[in-house]
C-alpha positions as CSV (number, residue, x, y, z in Angstrom):
1,M,-0.9,-7.3,-8.4
2,L,2.8,-6.6,-8.5
3,F,3.6,-10.3,-8.8
4,L,0.9,-10.8,-11.5
5,G,2.1,-8.0,-13.6
6,L,5.8,-9.1,-13.4
7,A,4.7,-12.6,-14.2
8,L,2.9,-11.4,-17.4
9,A,5.9,-9.5,-18.4
10,V,8.2,-12.5,-17.9
11,V,5.8,-14.7,-19.9
12,A,5.8,-12.1,-22.7
13,V,9.6,-11.8,-22.7
14,V,10.0,-15.6,-22.8
15,A,7.4,-16.0,-25.6
16,G,9.0,-13.2,-27.6
17,A,12.5,-14.8,-27.1
18,A,11.2,-18.2,-28.2
19,V,9.7,-16.7,-31.3
20,I,12.9,-14.8,-32.3
21,M,15.3,-17.7,-31.5
22,G,13.2,-20.4,-33.2
23,N,12.3,-18.8,-36.5
24,T,14.7,-19.8,-39.2
25,G,12.1,-20.1,-42.0
26,D,10.8,-17.2,-44.0
27,A,7.2,-17.2,-42.8
28,Q,7.1,-19.8,-40.1
29,L,6.4,-19.0,-36.5
30,S,7.6,-21.5,-33.9
31,A,7.8,-21.3,-30.1
32,F,9.3,-23.8,-27.7
33,G,10.1,-26.2,-30.5
34,D,6.6,-26.3,-31.9
35,T,5.4,-24.6,-35.1
36,I,2.4,-22.5,-34.6
37,P,-0.3,-23.4,-37.2
38,G,-2.0,-20.7,-39.4
39,I,1.1,-18.5,-39.6
40,T,2.2,-18.4,-43.3
41,S,3.2,-14.9,-44.0
42,E,5.5,-12.3,-42.5
43,W,2.6,-9.9,-41.4
44,Q,1.2,-12.8,-39.3
45,V,4.6,-13.1,-37.6
46,F,4.6,-9.4,-37.0
47,L,1.1,-9.6,-35.7
48,G,2.2,-12.3,-33.3
49,G,5.0,-10.0,-32.1
50,A,2.6,-7.2,-31.6
51,V,0.4,-9.5,-29.4
52,V,3.5,-10.4,-27.3
53,A,4.3,-6.7,-27.0
54,I,0.8,-5.9,-25.8
55,V,0.8,-8.7,-23.3
56,F,4.2,-7.4,-22.0
57,M,2.9,-3.8,-21.8
58,A,-0.3,-5.1,-19.9
59,G,1.9,-7.0,-17.4
60,M,4.1,-3.9,-16.8
61,T,1.1,-1.7,-16.4
62,V,-0.4,-4.1,-13.8
63,A,2.9,-4.2,-12.0
64,A,3.2,-0.4,-11.9
65,F,-0.4,-0.1,-10.5
66,G,0.4,-2.7,-7.9
67,F,3.6,-1.0,-6.9
68,N,1.9,2.4,-6.7
69,R,-0.9,0.9,-4.6
70,S,1.5,-0.7,-2.2
71,V,3.5,2.6,-1.8
72,R,0.2,4.5,-1.2
73,V,-0.9,2.1,1.4
74,R,2.4,2.2,3.2
75,R,2.3,6.1,3.2
76,E,-1.3,6.1,4.5
77,L,-0.3,3.6,7.4
78,R,2.7,5.7,8.3
79,E,0.5,8.9,8.4
80,L,-2.2,7.1,10.5
81,R,0.5,5.8,12.9
82,E,1.9,9.3,13.3
83,E,-1.6,10.8,13.9
84,H,-2.2,8.1,16.5
85,L,0.9,8.9,18.3
86,E,0.1,12.6,18.3
87,S,-3.4,12.0,19.7
88,I,-2.0,9.7,22.4
89,H,0.5,12.5,23.4
90,T,-2.2,15.1,23.4
91,L,-4.5,12.9,25.5
92,E,-1.6,12.3,28.0
93,L,-1.1,16.0,28.3
94,E,-4.8,16.7,28.9
95,K,-4.9,13.9,31.4
96,R,-2.0,15.4,33.5
97,Q,-3.5,18.9,33.2
98,L,-6.9,17.5,34.5
99,Q,-5.2,15.6,37.3
100,R,-3.4,18.8,38.5
101,E,-6.7,20.7,38.3
102,L,-8.4,18.0,40.3
103,A,-5.7,17.9,42.9
104,R,-5.7,21.7,43.2
105,F,-9.6,21.6,43.6
106,R,-9.4,18.9,46.3
107,Q,-6.7,20.8,48.3
108,P,-8.0,23.3,50.9
109,S,-7.3,26.9,49.9
110,G,-6.0,29.3,52.4
111,P,-5.5,29.2,56.2
112,G,-8.3,27.7,58.2
113,A,-9.9,26.2,55.1
114,G,-9.4,22.7,56.4
115,E,-11.3,23.6,59.5
116,A,-14.2,25.2,57.7
117,S,-14.6,22.2,55.4
118,Q,-14.8,19.9,58.5
119,S,-17.4,21.9,60.4
120,V,-20.3,21.5,58.1
121,P,-23.7,22.5,59.7
122,T,-25.9,19.4,60.4
123,G,-29.2,21.1,59.8
124,R,-30.7,20.6,63.3
């Protein structure tokens, strides 16, 4: 969208410059060496200029929307990346904590605990 907007703006500027540079007659509109038919009075020339200005403004508006959209998308991606890194860090901390708890649970507690866990009644 940014490129399209800038392209429209450039086309409008080139067309406006061609109209200004090529008009030597009183009420004649020419662009790129060709006379535009149907333009016979000054208000028609002004109207042509207004159309060029509208196209220019439309191009700049499209370019601005495209620029704002790309900035917003980059910001959202950066925020998502930061959230992702935070969640990974949190998950790693939780994993370490759970590993410590599991290791503590698997260790025999107190003296003689290893013997008690080995002598389990067989149920005869």
